[in-house]
N, C-alpha and C positions, 0 to 999 in steps of 0.2 A: 865620732868626729875625727878629723885629721889633725895631726900635729907633726910637722916636719916629715910628712909622708906616711906616718904611722896612724893606725886606727885605734882610738881609745873609746871604750864603752863608758858612757857618762850618764849621771842622773842629775835632775834638778835639785838644788837646795830647797828645803822645805819653805823657808822664809821667802825665797825668790818666787816660788809658786804663788804665794798669796799676793805679792806685789804685782805680778803680771796676770793675776786672774781676771782683772776687769779693765777694759779699754777706757781711755779718758772720755769717750763719748757715751759711756754707759752701756754699750753693747758687749756682751760676753764674747770673747774669742775662744774657739774650740782648742786651739793649739797655742801654747805659751811659748814653745820653742819649735822651730821648723827647719827642715833640711835646707841647707844653704846658709843658715845663720853663722855669723862670726861670734864666737863666744870666748869668754875667759873661764878657766877651770883651775881648780886645786887638784893635784894628783894625790891619790890615796895610796897606802902601802901595797895594796893588792894589785896595783896597776890601773884601776879604774879612775875615773875622774868625777868631780862634782862641779857643775856649772853654777857659777855665782854671778855672771853678768852676760847679757846679750847686747852686742854692739848695735847701734842704730842701723836699721835696714835701709839700704838705698832703694829698694823696691820690694814688692812681694806680690805673688799671684794667689788669689783665694777664690772661694765659692761659697754659696749658701749651703750650709749643712742642713740635713733634714731636721724637721722640728723634733725637739725632745718630747718623749712621752709625757703627756700630762700638761704640755705647754698650752696656755689658753689666752694669755693677755696679748694685747696688740703689740707688734714690734718684736716679738720674741723669736728672733732668727739668729742662730750662731753663725759666725764667720769661721770657716775652715781654711786655714792657711796651708796651701799646698807646697810652696817652696819660696825661698827669698834670695835676694842679692843675685838676680838672674841678668845675664847679659843678653841672651837670645832665647826666644821661646819658639819651639818647633811643634806645630800641630801635626799630628801624624794620623793619616788615613790609609786606607787600602783600596785597591781597585775592586777586589772581590774577596769573599771569605774573611771577614764580613764585607758586605757590599758598601761601596762608597756612599756616604751620607752627608750631603752638603749642609744640612741643618745643624748636625752635630759640629761640623767644622766652624760654622758661623758663630755658634755659641762659644766655641773655644777661642776664636778670633776676638770676639767682643771681650772675653776675659782678659786676653792679653793686651788688647788696645786700651781698656779701661785702666789697666795697671801700668801703662806707659812703658811697655817692654817691646822691643823690636820682635816682630812675629813673622815667622816663616811657615811654609806648608811643605810637608813631605807626603807624597803619595806613593806608598810602597806597593809591592807585588805588581809592578808595572808589566811583568811578564804575562800577567793574566788579562791584558787589556783587550784581547780578542773575545774574551767571555763577557766583558762589560766595557764597552767603549766610552770613556769619560773624557775624551779629548775636548769636548765642549766646556767641561768644568776647569780643566787645566788651563785652557785659553782665557776663560773668564777671570779666574783669580789672578793670572798674570796681567791681564788688561787693567785690572783694578790697581795693581801696583805691588802685589805680593810676589816674593821670589818663591817659585815652586820647584821643588826637587822631585823628580820621578825616579824611583829606586826599586831595585830588586835584590834581596838578600840571596836569592837563588842564582841569578846570573851575574850579579856584581854591577849591573847597570846603575850609574849615578853615584856610586859610592865614593869615588875619588873627589868629585865636586863637593859632596856633602862634608866629607872629611875636612877639606880646606876651610869650609864655612865655620866649622866647629873649632878650629884650631885657636888656642890661646884664650878661650872664653869659658864662662860657666853657662852651660846650655841646659835648658829644661825640655824633656820629651814628654808629651802628653797626648793621649789618643784613646780611641775605643779599645776594648778588650780584643785581642786577636789580630790586631792590625800588623803585628810583626816587629814590635819595638825591640824585643830581646834578640830576635834573629838579626835585625839590622845592626844593633850594637855588637853582636858577635862578629859579624862580617866587617864592620868598621875597624874594630880594635882588637880582634882576636881574643875576645872574652869567651867565657864558657857559661853564660847565663842559661837558666832553664828555659825551655821552649814549650808552650802549651799547645794543646790540640783545639781544633774547632769543634764546638758541640754539634753533633749530628742532628740534634732536636731543633736547635734554634738557628744554626748556621752562624752563631756569634762566638767570639773567643772566650776562653776560660782564663782566669787570672793566673799568671806565673809569678809576677812581681807582687808580693803581698804587702810591702810597705815601701814608702818613698826612700830612696838611698842615693847619695852622691858618689859617683864613681870617678876616681882619678884615672883617666884613660890615655893621656900623653902629657908631655911637659906643659905645664900651665893650662891644661885643658881638662875640663870636668863636664860630666853629663849627669844631670839629676834624672834618674829613672824612676818613674811613678807607676803604681798599679794601673791597669787599664780601667777606664771609666765606662759606665752605661749611660749616664747623663750628667749634665752639669748646668747649674744656674749661676750666672755671674752675680757677684755680691755688691750691694751698695750702689746700684744704679737707679736713677730716677727716670721716669718715662721720657721727660723733656730732655734728658742727656743721652739717651740710647743712640740717637742718630749720629752723634759725634764719633761713635766707635764703629760706624760703617764709613770707611774713609772716603768712598766715592760720593757720599752725601756732602762732603765739606765744601765743595764748590757751590752748592745751591742753598745751604742752610741759612745763610745770611739774608737770602732773598724772601724768606717766609714772612708773612704779615705779622705773625705773633713770635715773640722771642722764646715763648714756652711751647712752640709748635711740636706736636708729637708725630707730625707727617702721616696722620691717619685720617681724620675726619674734618680737620680745620680748613676753612676757606683760604684761598690765595696762598697755598702751600707750594713753594718753589720745588720741593723734593718730589712731591706727588706729580707735579707738572713734568719734571725731568723723567719720571717713570713713564708717563703717557707719551712722551716724545722719543722714548727709546734711548735716553742718555744714561739712565740707570736700569740695570737688568731687572726684569720682573721677577726672576728667581731670587735675586738677593733681597728685593723689597718684600717679597712674600716671607722670606726668612726673617727679616726685620720685624714684620707685623706679628709673626708667631712668638718671637722673643718678647716684643712689647706687651703681648697679652699675658705674659708670665711675670712681668714686673709687678711687685706687690706694692700697693699704695699704703699699707699700714706699717711699713718699715719706719723705724725712728732713726734719723740720721744725726 
C-alpha cells in the first residue's frame, strides 16, 4: 500500500479476515482486500503494516472466478475482485500479436459497464495495422460512443493524448496477455516494467505482470496494472439485464413487449428489430448473444 508516497508491505489482521470472509448476500468473495482499496493500518516495528479496516468502496470491478475443485451445489461461484475505487477503466487490445478480438473486448466492456465505471478502449500496436486492418472496429466502437485511443509504444503514436486522459485519475488497465500493457506504461511514464515475448506456438502473449499492482505514475495519477487475461466472465449479471450493458441497446430496450426481454427469441423485441434494420451492428449483437449463452441461471443473487 501507499502512505504519503511510500510503499508499505501489509498483512490482514486475522479477525478482519473472518469478518470479511462472507458477503452479506451469502456469496463468498475470493478477495477480501483488493488493489485500489483505501485501508487503515497499524505500523509494526519492522516497518510492515497490519490492515484493520477497509473503507467503503465507491466501486469495484470483478469477474466470475473458476469453480473451486469439488464445488457441486447450485450457485457456488466465487466473485474475484480485480480492483476497486476506479475512476477510469481502459480495455486494452492490440492490432496483431495477439490479433484483435472483439469478443474479448465486449466481455471486458460489459464488465466495466455493469460496474458503472467510465470505460475506454485502447488499441495498441497501431503500427501493425497494415498486417491486420481493423479500421472497421475502430469506427464501430467510436460510433457506439466509446473513446478509442490508437497507440504504438514503438512509434509513440497516441501516447500524448492517452497521457492527458489518465492525468489526475485512478486508472485500471486490463487486456489480453501480450497486448503491450507494460510497453505502453513504459512509454507513457518512463517506467521499467518487464516486457514479455509472444509465444511462437500460440501467437498469444505471455504473462509479465504476475499480480495486480497500483503504480503512482505522476502527481495524483495512478495506474492499476493487472496480469494479462485469457478470458473473463462478468460476475452477477442476469440474462434480462445483460442488454443494459450494451449501450447502443438503450435506445430500443424500452420498446420491447416484455420487461424481462433477453433480446434473443422473444416476440416484438425492439432490439432484434433494430438489428434487422441495421441500427445496431450485427457484430455487436452476435457478441451479445455469445455472452448471453454464458450467463448462468443457477447463480444465487
